N, C-alpha and C positions, 0 to 999 in steps of 0.2 A: 364452478369456479371458471372453467373456461371462457363462457361469455361474460362474464363480470371481468376478468382479467382484458378481453379485446374492449371493451366499453372503457377502461381504465386507461389504457395505452392512446385512443383518440383523445384523450384528455389533454395529453401532452402536446405542448405548443408546436414543438419540432418535428412529432412526429410523422407530420404528412410527407415532409423531404424524404424520412428513413421507410416508409411502411413498406412492410413485406410480412407475411405470416403464410402458415401453411396447416390447414388443420385437416385432422380426419374424425372418426366418432369420437376416439378415445383420448386424444392429446391435441396439442397446439403446438408448434414451433414459432416462435415469432423472432427477430431480427431486427434490433435497435442497434444502428451504427455498429460497432463492432464486439456487441454485446446480445448472447443468444438467452433466450428465454423459452424453456421446455415446460410447459404444463398439461397436468389430469386435471381431472375434477377433486384431486385429495391434496395434490402439492405443486409448488411451484419452484423449478430449479433454475438457477440464474448463472451465468458463466461465461467466460471465453475459451475457444478453441480451433488452433491455427484449422484444424482437418477438417472444420466445418465449411460449407458455402457461403458466401456474400460476408466474408470478414476478413480484415487485412491477414495476410500470412504472416506466420514466423516474429510475431512482435517478442520481442526481446524479454526475458524473464516471467513470461506469463504463460501460461499452460490452464489445462480445464483443473488440474489437479490443486494449485494454488489460487483459482478463483472461483470453482463451485461452491455455492449455497443453496440450501432449499428452503421453502417456507411454505406454510401453512396458511398464510392471508397475504393478499393483495397488497396492500399497502406497503409491507415491510419490503416485498419484493419489487416495487417498482423504486422503491426508495434505494434497496442495493444495485437495481439496474443503472439507476441515474449515476451512483457513486462508480459503478464499474465502467461508465460509460467517458468517464474522465481517466480512469485508471489505463484505459488501453487508447487514451487519445493524446495526453497528455504524459511526456515523459517524467515529469516531478512528481507524478502520482502514481505512475507506475513502478518508481524506485520507492516511494514508500509504503504503497501496497506490498511489494516484494520483500521487503526489509522487515515488515511486520509480519509477515508468513515465517522468514527463515528466522527472527529470534525465537519465536514458538517452537519450531521443528528441531532447533539444534537445543533447546532448553536454558534459553538465556529469559529470564522472567524478571519484570520490574512492577513495581506499587504506585510508580507516579509516572505520568507521560503528559508532555504537552506539546500542543501544533499549533504552528503559527507561520505567516509568512512573511520573510525578512530580506530587504533589499537596502541600498541606499541613494539618494537624489543624485542626479536628474533622473536617473531612470526608474522610478519609483511607481511603476506600473505594475498590474498584476502578471503581464506576459512575463516582465523580466526579474518578477521574483522569484525566491528561493523558498523551496519549505523548510524550516526549522522544526525541529522535535528534540526535545531534552526527556531524557528518562534515567528514574533515580530509583532507588530502594532495591539494587538489584542483586539478583542469585542467578549464578552459573552453573546449571545441572544440580539443584538444590542445595549450592555454595554461595553464602553469602558473602558479597564484596562491598570493599569500602570505598568504593568510586560513583560516579554516576558519568551518564554518556550524553555526547551533544550531536546529531548529525546534520547536516544542510544537504538538501537535493538540488542541485542546480538544473536550469533547464537547458544544459548541452551534455546532461546524462552523466555528469560528475557527481562525486559526492566529496563532502568534506566531514570526518569524524573525530572527535576528539573526546580525550577524558578528562574530568576535573572532579575535584573531591567534594566530600557531603557537605562541606561547609565552607565553600569556596571563597577566597577574595576577588577583588573586581578584576574579571577578562585572566583568571588563572587556571591554564589547561596544558595538557598534553597533545598535540596533535599527532593522529594514527599517519603514518607515511602511506598508506594504501588510500585508493578512492574508488577501487571498485567494490560493489556491496558484497559479493562473496568472499573476497579476498579480507574486507573489513572484518567480517565477522570469524574469519580463520583465523585472524590477527587476535583476536579477542579471547578465542577458544585456547588458543595457543600460548598464552601470556602468563597463565599459570602462579599469578601474584592476588593476593587478598587486598590489597590497599593501595591508594594513590601513589604515595610517594615509593613504593617499591615498583612501578609501572617505568621501563627503561627507555623513558622519552624524554628530551629535553623540553623544558616548559616554554612555552611561546612568550 
């Protein structure tokens, strides 16, 4: 697997710029942008760790624990490496990745999720767009709730979270006063309500 992984990395168009790896008889460690790929002949692990050399130190929200995934096949490892390179270089994707990790970590589950880029003319270019995610059919710590969530991740590092009913009218929402991910999740957990109408916020 080690040799096959090296061949796969050299097929990445911009790997020439970031080419760096260290190999022993039993494993190989590859550095691609801010992503570390460590492989034996049986498994490939992909992650970000600010304690490692050759990566940007102290990226907010990211650590080894919330980025590491292990794979038994090279294509899946390369796909995740490319994904993680966006997560470690673009704050919008950093926020997106961390938010999903935290939802799972605290027991906020959903059966519906959508992802898209959103913005407005004339600044409608990918760099200026925000990431918009809707999620619904929610349960919090195994308790079903009758509202959905919408979160927007902006390229200045801020977030906008709002609640909306399961069957909303056009533009019907209650905006969370918090703009930091951890505080947004804390706000959701402390709500202790089952339905949209009981959320103590004024509709926008």
